[in-house]
C-alpha positions in Angstrom: -66.1 92.0 8.1 -67.3 89.9 5.8 -64.1 87.8 4.2 -66.4 87.2 1.4 -66.9 90.2 0.2 -63.1 91.2 0.6 -62.5 90.6 -3.6 -65.8 92.2 -4.5 -65.5 95.2 -6.7 -66.9 98.5 -5.9 -70.7 98.1 -7.3 -72.8 101.1 -8.1 -76.7 101.1 -7.0 -77.8 97.9 -6.9 -78.0 96.8 -2.8 -79.7 93.7 -3.9 -77.6 92.4 -6.3 -74.7 93.0 -3.5 -76.2 90.8 -0.9 -77.5 88.1 -3.9 -73.1 88.0 -5.0 -72.4 87.9 -1.4 -74.8 85.1 -0.4 -73.4 82.9 -3.4 -70.1 83.0 -2.5 -70.7 82.2 0.9 -71.9 79.4 0.1 -69.4 78.0 -2.2 -66.9 78.2 0.7 -69.0 76.7 3.3 -70.4 74.2 0.2 -67.2 73.3 -1.7 -67.6 71.0 -4.9 -68.4 67.4 -4.4 -66.1 66.8 -8.0 -62.5 67.3 -6.4 -60.0 64.5 -7.6 -58.7 62.6 -5.6 -55.1 63.3 -4.4 -54.6 59.9 -2.1 -55.7 56.7 -2.7 -58.8 55.4 -0.7 -57.9 53.7 2.8 -60.2 50.7 2.1 -58.4 49.8 -1.2 -54.7 50.1 0.0 -55.6 47.7 2.9 -56.7 45.1 0.8 -53.9 45.7 -1.7 -51.4 45.0 1.7 -53.4 41.7 3.0 -53.5 40.4 -0.8 -49.9 41.3 -1.3 -48.9 39.0 2.2 -51.2 36.4 1.3 -49.3 36.0 -1.9 -46.1 36.4 0.2 -46.5 33.9 2.5 -47.6 31.1 0.0 -45.2 31.7 -2.1 -42.1 32.7 0.4 -39.7 31.9 -2.8 -40.6 35.1 -4.4 -38.7 37.1 -2.1 -35.5 35.4 -2.8 -33.8 33.9 -5.4 -31.4 31.8 -3.3 -30.8 28.6 -5.2 -31.3 25.3 -3.3 -29.9 22.1 -4.8 -31.9 19.8 -6.4 -31.6 17.0 -4.4 -32.4 18.9 -1.1 -35.6 19.6 -2.5 -36.6 16.4 -3.4 -35.5 15.4 0.1 -37.7 17.7 1.3 -40.8 17.5 -0.2 -40.8 13.4 0.1 -40.3 13.8 3.7 -43.4 15.8 4.9 -45.2 13.8 7.3 -43.1 10.8 7.4 -43.1 8.5 10.6 -41.5 5.6 11.6 -40.5 3.0 8.9 -40.8 5.9 6.2 -38.1 8.2 8.5 -36.3 5.9 8.8 -35.6 5.6 5.3 -35.9 8.9 4.6 -32.3 9.3 6.9 -31.2 6.4 4.9 -31.3 8.4 1.9 -30.2 11.3 3.1 -27.0 9.9 4.0 -26.7 7.9 0.9 -26.8 11.7 -0.5 -24.5 13.0 1.8 -21.6 10.2 1.3 -22.1 10.6 -2.8 -21.2 14.6 -1.8 -18.4 13.6 0.0 -16.9 11.6 -2.3 -13.6 12.6 -3.7 -13.5 15.3 -1.0 -10.2 13.5 0.9 -12.1 14.1 4.4 -12.0 17.9 3.1 -8.1 18.1 4.8 -7.0 19.7 1.8 -10.2 21.9 1.2 -13.6 22.0 -1.1 -14.7 24.2 -2.9 -17.0 26.5 -1.7 -20.2 25.2 -3.6 -19.6 21.6 -2.6 -18.8 23.0 0.8 -22.4 24.5 1.1 -24.3 22.1 0.0 -22.4 19.2 2.3 -23.4 21.3 5.1 -27.3 22.0 4.1 -27.5 17.8 3.7 -25.8 17.3 7.3 -28.1 20.4 9.0 -31.2 18.1 7.6 -30.0 14.9 8.9 -28.7 17.0 12.1 -32.7 18.1 12.3 -34.0 14.5 12.1 -31.6 13.0 14.9 -32.9 9.8 16.4 -30.5 10.2 19.2 -31.7 13.4 20.5 -30.1 13.1 24.0 -26.7 11.5 23.1 -24.8 12.1 26.0 -27.3 9.9 27.8 -27.2 7.0 25.6 -23.2 6.6 25.6 -23.5 3.0 24.2 -24.8 4.4 20.6 -21.6 6.5 20.7 -19.0 4.0 22.1 -16.7 1.5 19.6 -14.4 2.8 16.7 -15.7 5.3 14.6 -13.2 6.3 11.0 -13.5 10.1 10.0 -15.0 10.6 6.6 -15.0 14.7 6.5 -13.8 17.5 8.5 -14.1 20.9 8.1 -10.4 21.0 9.3 -8.2 21.9 6.7 -4.4 22.2 6.2 -3.5 24.1 3.8 -0.8 26.4 2.7 2.9 26.8 4.6 0.9 24.6 6.9 0.3 21.6 4.5 4.1 22.4 2.9 6.2 22.4 6.5 4.4 19.2 7.2 5.7 17.2 4.2 2.2 16.9 3.5 2.6 17.9 -0.7 4.7 15.0 -1.9 6.8 13.3 1.0 4.0 12.5 3.3 0.7 10.9 2.5 -2.3 11.0 5.0 -3.9 7.8 5.9 -7.3 7.2 7.7 -8.6 8.6 10.6 -9.6 6.6 13.3 -11.2 7.3 16.5 -12.2 5.0 19.3 -14.3 5.7 22.3 -14.3 4.0 25.7 -17.5 4.6 27.7 -16.4 2.4 30.5 -13.1 4.9 30.9 -14.6 7.9 29.5 -11.7 7.7 27.5 -11.2 8.5 23.5 -7.7 7.9 21.5 -7.6 9.2 17.5 -5.3 7.4 15.1 -4.1 9.7 12.3 -2.3 7.2 10.2 0.7 8.1 7.7 2.4 6.9 5.0 6.3 8.4 4.1 7.8 7.5 0.8 10.7 8.6 1.4 11.5 6.0 3.9 11.2 3.3 2.4 7.3 3.3 2.2 7.1 3.7 5.8 3.7 3.3 7.2 3.2 5.1 11.1 0.9 7.0 13.3 0.3 9.6 15.5 -2.2 8.4 18.4 -3.6 11.4 20.9 -5.3 10.3 23.4 -7.6 12.2 25.8 -10.2 12.2 28.0 -13.6 13.4 28.4 -16.7 13.8 30.5 -20.6 14.2 30.7 -20.9 18.3 29.9 -25.1 18.3 28.8 -27.5 15.9 27.1 -25.6 16.6 23.5 -22.1 17.6 24.6 -19.1 16.2 26.3 -16.2 18.6 27.4 -12.9 16.6 26.3 -9.4 17.3 28.1 -6.3 16.4 26.4 -3.8 13.3 27.9 -1.0 12.4 25.8 0.5 11.7 22.1 3.3 9.8 20.7 4.3 9.1 17.2 5.8 5.8 15.6 7.7 4.7 15.0 10.6 6.5 15.8 11.7 7.5 11.9 8.8 9.2 12.0 8.8 11.2 14.7 11.8 12.6 13.8 10.4 13.7 10.1 7.9 15.9 12.4 9.8 16.5 15.2 10.9 20.3 14.3 6.6 21.1 13.5 5.5 18.9 16.0 3.0 22.1 17.9 1.6 22.5 14.2 1.1 18.9 13.4 -0.4 18.4 17.5 -2.2 21.9 16.7 -4.4 20.6 14.0 -5.6 17.5 15.3 -5.6 18.3 19.5 -9.5 17.3 19.7 -9.5 18.8 23.8 -12.4 21.9 24.3 -16.2 20.5 24.4 -17.7 18.3 21.5 -21.4 18.6 20.4 -22.8 15.7 19.1 -25.8 16.2 16.5 -26.2 13.5 14.8 -25.5 9.6 16.0 -27.0 6.3 14.7 -25.7 2.9 13.9 -23.8 3.7 11.3 -23.0 7.4 11.8 -22.1 9.9 14.0 -21.7 13.8 13.4 -20.6 16.7 15.5 -19.4 20.1 15.7 -16.8 21.4 18.4 -15.8 24.9 19.9 -14.0 25.7 17.5 -17.2 25.8 14.3 -15.3 22.7 13.2 -17.8 19.8 11.8 -16.8 16.2 11.8 -18.6 12.9 9.8 -17.6 9.6 10.8 -18.8 6.5 10.2 -18.4 3.2 12.8 -15.7 0.6 11.7 -14.5 -2.2 12.8 -11.1 -1.2 13.1 -9.3 -1.4 16.8 -7.2 1.4 17.8 -7.1 1.1 21.7 
């Protein structure tokens, strides 16, 4: 059966006309109109659009995010491109100055800081870590040895812990020092206190620990012993001594992520961040 004739009406007589109509319809089925509308975009133009979009995204990555970058970090990053030698030193010095300015008024972070401030500090620390002038600090312990003063830590004493330790009104935290003896593989942490209720009594918590090299940038720390002096201060802390020691016990591993002549940065196995400045104070 010829499909081209299925829907033709019955015609009388003219066989020639019937054959002409059949040929016309068949020709239309085989050669459809070339003016049909485009239902889909041409592949070549679509590929060009994708390619152009990818190029723009690569050149302008900020178009993909609304994340805010602090102005002081942006300037440091721009000024740091392609710097070497003396210029590197100037850049590190500038970063350290910016970091210390951010730390002003944080009281070493021990009682918490605003999340925005914490983010800015972390961003500057990461910039310094990325340019660590001593990439293998455990193999260059002479740069790590000596006395250091804590200027910031992400360890916090908040809520009931702060109340139980009397750190709201009765007792004030003084300076935090750490002395590292590389010959003996020993570290001594000293946390100073002032008890206003005990005739302005000054005292300190001393924690002694040993360390050994675990990798080019990491040391394993073992707790040795601890004491609080004088005895009057120990009597104040005796009931909650485990809480106090739990906060300041250095046991675990420590990754030294940055160290130069005046600053040291580290991160421990508990996720804590430590920033220290070199000090002339002796605690051994």
